[in-house]
ZAFI-319756 format. One record per residue (C-alpha): z, y, x. Coordinates in steps of 0.02 Angstrom, whole numbers, padded with zeros to 5 digits, always signed. Each point is the difference from the previous one (the first is absolute). Layout:
N
ZYX ...
END
This chain:
564
-00016+01018+01966 +00102-00109-00117 -00079+00001-00172 -00019-00145-00120 -00096+00033-00160 -00025-00089-00166 -00063+00053-00171 +00154+00102-00035 -00088+00125-00113 -00072-00144-00103 -00181+00054+00001 -00060-00171+00052 -00038+00039+00182 +00090+00046+00161 -00035+00179+00046 +00050+00035+00180 -00032+00186-00017 +00093+00023-00165 +00181+00057+00021 +00046-00072-00171 -00033-00171+00074 +00140+00029+00125 +00130+00103-00092 +00158-00094-00050 -00088-00165+00029 +00164-00085+00042 +00064+00014-00179 -00088-00072-00153 +00011+00110-00156 -00093+00023-00162 -00103+00136+00084 -00048-00085+00162 +00013-00163+00092 -00111-00144+00056 -00027-00155-00108 -00050-00179+00037 -00038-00155-00105 +00068-00175-00008 -00154-00089+00066 +00019-00155-00109 -00175-00019-00070 -00127-00126+00066 -00156+00099+00043 -00097-00146+00071 +00057-00125-00134 +00069-00108+00140 +00157-00063-00085 +00001-00179-00062 +00027-00031-00185 +00050-00183-00008 +00170+00017+00083 +00182+00017-00053 +00069+00150-00092 +00090+00058+00157 -00160-00013+00103 -00100+00092-00132 +00119+00147+00005 +00015+00000+00190 -00186+00016+00036 -00073+00175+00010 -00074+00121+00126 +00169+00053+00069 +00054-00179+00030 -00083+00001+00171 -00003+00120+00147 -00186+00036-00002 -00118+00115-00092 -00098-00109-00120 -00163+00096+00004 -00050+00180-00039 +00057-00009-00181 +00172-00052+00057 +00005+00146+00121 -00034+00117-00146 +00167-00052-00075 +00099+00066+00150 +00063+00177+00022 -00043+00084+00165 +00091+00098+00134 -00072+00096+00148 +00072+00078+00155 -00071+00172+00036 -00104-00013+00161 +00089+00062+00157 -00140+00021+00128 +00122+00062+00133 +00114-00151-00009 +00049-00051+00178 -00058-00169+00063 +00178-00066-00005 +00032+00054-00180 +00025-00135-00131 +00067-00022-00174 +00068-00126-00124 +00014-00005-00188 +00167-00042-00081 +00031-00048-00181 +00176+00024-00064 +00098-00134-00091 +00007-00058-00137 -00181+00047-00030 -00057-00078+00164 +00008-00177-00067 -00103+00047-00152 -00152+00073+00087 -00128-00043+00132 -00094+00117+00117 -00174-00016+00075 -00080+00102+00139 -00183+00045+00014 -00070-00047+00170 -00185+00028+00020 -00031-00012-00186 +00103-00158-00026 +00172+00004-00080 +00122-00126+00071 +00185-00028-00022 +00115+00130+00077 +00179-00053+00037 +00116+00150-00020 +00117+00030+00145 -00092-00127+00106 -00182+00049+00015 -00044+00155+00100 -00123+00139-00033 -00083+00045+00165 -00031+00170+00076 -00187-00019-00033 +00036-00036-00183 +00115+00151-00012 -00137+00107+00075 -00128-00057-00128 +00115-00023-00147 +00048-00165-00080 -00029-00062-00177 +00123-00120-00081 +00011-00083-00170 +00150-00056-00102 +00013-00132-00136 +00142-00054-00112 +00037-00185+00006 +00057-00006-00181 +00036+00110-00149 +00170+00082-00013 +00116-00124-00085 +00179+00059+00027 +00033+00182+00040 +00180-00042+00044 -00064-00098+00150 -00142+00120+00042 -00048+00160-00090 -00184-00008+00044 +00009+00136+00132 -00054-00031+00179 +00024+00117+00148 -00133-00022+00135 +00033+00090+00165 -00114+00037+00147 +00105+00001+00159 -00089+00077+00149 +00046-00017+00183 -00093+00155+00055 -00016-00049+00182 -00015+00120+00146 -00084+00168+00000 -00050+00113+00146 +00177+00065+00011 +00094-00161-00029 +00053-00106-00149 -00055+00063-00170 +00122-00002-00147 -00012-00156-00106 -00014+00016-00187 -00013-00087-00166 -00076+00030-00171 +00048-00089-00162 -00091-00027-00165 +00084-00070-00154 -00109-00111-00110 +00033-00067-00174 -00071-00162-00066 -00100+00024-00160 +00097-00057-00154 -00071-00125-00122 -00037+00080-00169 -00014-00091-00165 -00134+00051-00125 +00016+00098-00162 -00118+00021-00147 -00063+00176+00040 -00111-00077+00134 -00146-00089-00083 -00033-00185+00027 -00136-00043+00125 +00019-00190-00012 +00069-00108-00140 +00069-00176+00029 +00030-00151-00110 +00042-00183+00024 -00131-00130-00042 +00075-00157-00072 -00102-00158-00007 -00032-00077-00172 +00088+00139-00096 -00095+00072-00148 +00137+00129-00027 -00012+00061+00179 -00190+00005-00011 +00010+00109-00155 +00124+00114+00085 -00108+00018+00155 -00156+00034-00102 +00083+00142-00094 +00083+00070+00156 -00167-00003+00091 -00084+00091-00145 +00138+00131-00001 -00012+00019+00189 -00187+00027-00008 +00011+00120-00147 +00131+00100+00095 -00112+00018+00153 +00123-00078+00122 -00098+00016+00164 +00030-00171+00076 +00006-00095-00163 +00111-00151-00028 +00052-00130+00130 +00061-00171-00054 +00119-00115+00093 -00017-00184-00038 +00184-00046-00010 +00112-00093-00122 +00107+00154-00037 -00064+00114-00137 +00128+00136+00035 -00106+00101+00120 +00109+00155-00013 +00153-00097+00047 -00048-00085+00161 -00063+00148+00100 +00016+00190+00003 -00116+00128+00076 +00056+00141+00115 -00064+00098+00150 +00049+00098+00155 -00095+00141+00084 -00005+00122+00145 -00106+00157+00029 -00183-00020+00045 -00129+00131+00054 -00068+00120-00129 +00152-00006-00112 -00027-00184-00038 +00126-00142+00008 -00005-00160+00100 +00057-00128-00128 +00060-00178+00009 +00024-00082-00169 +00155-00110-00010 +00008-00141-00128 +00173-00072-00024 +00029-00181-00041 +00134-00013-00132 +00177-00041+00051 +00003-00143-00126 +00088-00137+00097 +00069-00156-00083 +00024-00180+00055 -00019+00056+00181 -00176+00064-00022 -00089+00163-00036 -00111+00019-00153 -00161-00087+00050 -00127+00118-00079 +00069+00144+00103 -00088-00072+00151 -00156+00094-00055 +00066+00156+00088 -00033-00094+00162 -00134-00129-00040 -00118+00110-00102 +00047+00184+00005 +00051+00026+00181 -00135+00067+00114 -00066+00164+00070 +00125+00138-00045 +00084-00118-00123 +00169-00077+00043 +00113-00126-00082 +00190+00006+00003 +00147-00100-00063 +00180+00058-00016 +00133-00111-00075 +00170-00079+00023 -00012-00190-00013 +00182-00002-00056 -00028+00107-00155 +00055-00072-00166 -00127-00112-00085 +00070+00052-00169 -00060+00178+00030 -00168-00043+00077 -00101+00063-00148 +00049+00176+00055 -00097-00027+00162 -00165-00014-00092 -00098+00160+00015 -00013+00027-00187 +00174+00063+00040 -00066+00130+00122 -00093+00150-00067 -00009+00178+00064 +00045+00152-00101 -00134+00133+00034 +00044+00157+00100 +00138+00114-00064 +00126+00129+00060 +00188-00012-00020 +00130+00125+00062 -00127+00084+00112 -00058-00164+00079 -00179-00050-00036 -00040-00185+00002 -00183+00028+00038 -00034-00187-00001 +00113-00042-00145 +00148-00116-00001 +00004-00189-00007 +00066-00066-00167 +00089-00168-00005 +00108-00097-00121 +00174-00030+00070 +00183+00003-00048 +00156-00025+00107 +00006-00182-00055 -00186-00038-00013 -00107+00069+00139 -00156-00034+00104 -00006-00052+00183 +00103+00126+00098 -00102-00020+00159 -00156+00058-00090 +00097+00141-00082 +00064+00055+00171 -00178+00001+00065 -00055+00117-00141 +00142+00124+00025 -00023-00004+00189 -00171+00082-00020 +00096+00158-00054 -00143+00073-00102 +00002-00076-00174 +00171-00076-00027 +00046-00112-00147 +00058+00029-00179 +00085-00149-00081 +00001-00033-00187 +00080-00140-00101 -00119-00143-00038 +00133-00136-00003 -00017-00016-00190 -00183-00052+00015 -00048-00183+00023 -00122+00042+00140 +00097+00156+00050 -00147+00104+00063 -00023+00187-00017 -00183-00019-00052 +00055-00080-00164 +00059+00166-00070 -00077+00142+00103 -00163+00065+00070 -00073+00167+00053 -00163+00094-00029 -00072+00166+00058 +00020+00155-00108 -00067+00177+00007 +00174+00075+00008 +00109+00085+00130 +00079-00169+00041 -00169-00085+00007 +00051-00160-00088 +00086-00078-00149 +00091-00164-00021 -00044-00138-00122 +00151-00089-00073 +00018-00153-00111 +00074+00049-00168 +00065-00139-00114 +00054+00122-00136 -00175+00073-00012 -00075-00173-00022 +00124-00040-00140 -00036+00166-00085 -00187-00028+00007 +00018-00171-00080 +00118+00068-00133 -00126+00137-00042 -00134-00131-00028 +00118-00105-00103 +00039+00150-00108 -00186+00030-00020 -00023-00175-00072 -00061-00090+00156 +00153-00108+00030 -00099-00161-00014 -00124+00049+00136 +00021-00111+00151 +00013+00041+00184 -00036-00117+00146 -00141-00078-00102 -00083-00146+00090 +00132-00001+00136 +00121-00139+00043 +00167-00012+00084 +00027-00133+00132 -00007-00174-00074 -00141+00045-00119 +00111+00086-00129 -00096+00132-00097 +00057+00176+00041 -00076+00079-00156 +00134+00087-00101 +00003+00129-00138 +00073+00174+00015 +00129-00050-00131 +00056-00150+00101 +00011+00098+00162 +00110+00131-00081 +00111-00133-00077 +00020-00098+00163 +00180+00034+00056 -00035-00055+00179 -00144+00122+00023 +00085+00143-00090 +00169-00020+00085 -00073-00025+00173 -00116+00149-00023 +00147+00109-00051 +00094-00058+00154 -00152+00031+00111 -00019+00175-00070 +00175+00046+00061 -00032-00075+00171 -00167+00089+00019 +00084+00164-00046 +00120-00032+00143 -00145-00026+00119 -00081+00161-00059 +00161+00097+00020 +00010-00054+00182 -00181+00049+00033 +00018+00166-00090 +00158+00043+00095 -00088-00035+00165 -00168+00083-00033 +00036+00133-00130 -00122-00086-00117 +00016+00061-00180 -00022-00094-00163 -00169+00082-00033 -00060-00072+00165 +00037-00178-00057 -00137-00086-00098 +00076-00132-00114 -00097-00162-00022 +00053-00127-00134 +00073-00163+00067 +00109-00125-00090 +00113-00119+00095 +00069-00173-00031 +00138-00101+00081 -00032-00136+00128 +00140-00090+00092 +00119+00141-00043 -00114+00138+00065 -00133+00115-00072 -00187-00026+00017 -00149+00082-00084 -00037-00078-00170 -00167+00085-00021 -00114+00028+00150 +00084+00143+00093 -00137+00131+00013 +00099+00111+00119 -00015-00145+00122 -00180+00044+00046 -00106+00054+00147 -00044+00183+00033 -00177-00012+00064 -00050+00182+00018 +00057+00171-00058 -00085-00036-00166 +00014-00189-00020 +00145-00115-00043 -00015-00189-00023 +00125-00066-00127 +00029-00171-00076 -00082-00029-00168 +00149+00017-00118 -00073-00111-00137 +00088+00109-00126 -00027+00006-00187 -00176+00056-00045 +00004+00124-00143 -00155+00087-00064 -00096-00085+00139 +00110+00062+00142 +00143-00073+00103 +00141+00123-00032 +00074-00022+00174 -00167+00032+00082 -00024+00156-00105 +00172+00065+00047 -00022-00023+00187 -00175+00072+00002 +00062+00153-00094 +00153+00017+00112 -00104+00001+00160 -00145+00102-00067 +00084+00169+00035 +00004-00049+00184 -00184-00044+00002 +00037-00185+00022 -00107-00139-00074 +00086-00165-00035 -00090-00160+00048 +00065-00153-00091 +00027-00156+00104 +00033-00174-00070 +00158-00068+00080 +00086-00103-00134 -00024-00179+00058 +00032+00012+00187 +00111+00154+00010 +00085+00056-00161 +00053-00177-00049 +00080-00015+00172 +00096+00164-00010 -00121+00115+00091 -00144+00116-00037 -00151+00086+00078 +00095+00094+00134 +00090-00159+00051 -00168-00085+00024 -00093+00135+00095 +00017+00111+00152 -00083+00149+00083 -00034+00083+00165 -00001+00187-00032 -00087+00145+00084 +00091+00086+00143 +00055+00173-00058 -00092+00143+00083 +00098+00145-00074 +00154-00029+00107 +00065-00105+00143 +00171-00076+00024 +00037+00103+00156 -00023+00159-00104 +00127-00060-00128 +00151+00051+00102 +00082-00171-00021 
END
């Protein structure tokens, strides 16, 4: 009997008596096919932390040829040979793994309850093992990085020398299973946050105020794991790492998940961004991996695009009959101003989400989170987009000017860098040619971004929630003049943390707060105001730039059901 089995029907177990576990197992499709994980977590927390960047990235559970404990074994997909009690004493078998997948995986064989390395094409499965049935395990040595070099598929073949029966030699045979490595998926806002992150700066009152408000918003939103702080000298928490995950079927309809935290591809002066080390030194552990993907030769002049404020994920949508059940990655890029192409290749190689590029070259920081965000909605689409709207901000100020409130100040008590007072009247804002001209320019550019997103997703104007944001010029580019409230953190289905706009207070209320609260109220969303002026807004960023999240793993669908 020549029969190799794996979890082809994706129910999380290997069923030797189930014909669906055997049918068409040699071809991976959206309907059937075995899956394995890149085993790059550190279940026993054995990796050192005080080593070079290259050594940090190279250390993980698949870096050696042993099983690092029972938790490590749980990360491997299994195979079994169907027992052949009648196998002749001279029967034997080998396992072969076809190129190019062979160099990207490792096999282990269970002998007496202990899994040890199995060398395909070299090691032999004995007649006694064929009689009893053999269990094997497969791990990926790394995530899929370049589908042009390897498409993530692996064909594993059992080759049996059947030996001699009562009437002479028995016919030899083989059985092949095609596996696919689990893709890495980036997170979108329809999955609620389970952990919030922020950077803790020493001796920074502005950062302390930010963290206090973010913590209060996190607690009020019921985020299960609360807020985690990294003591680093980089306040841009969103920018130096990005959360993702990979999964394969587990028993009972569950998923076996390994979270993957990416270190940003920010690389200048021959070094990676230092704060990004946290994906290895703090976050990596049991079922949590770190990863880095970058080209050290990428242009330093474009490096801002490699910060992860320039990587968001559009929530799920359908276009031309294709459903992007896990959304699509959104990045700022133009033909002449683009992020690291090695990282971009890695995203597209996963073949599930893909990438939509919009023009952010006109922005000083050039990140997509400066102008867009997404929240849940009780609608057929299931979500709406928030968009920065300079014209709306101007109109709101003009309305107050017309109502006789032109002398009311905004940014009261705030200062620009250098101790210059930021307080300014509505009249003076509206008469400032820099702010008005740059805001008019930004409005046109944002409309271009929205046109690209609408064309891709089918989003309509009534599904775009406009949020007032004026812009000013800095070094020939646009940057938010007032705290950009779109640039916030979506904490739960009903909670959004936005920067305190410090707008004009009229009749006891900040008009920009009132507008945003009213705009999100139809979607059942409460806005939590977070002080970010001193350490974030003054330095061209906002709440989203300074925070991060790990989000819940979706339970309503799995990537292998998506058909991609």
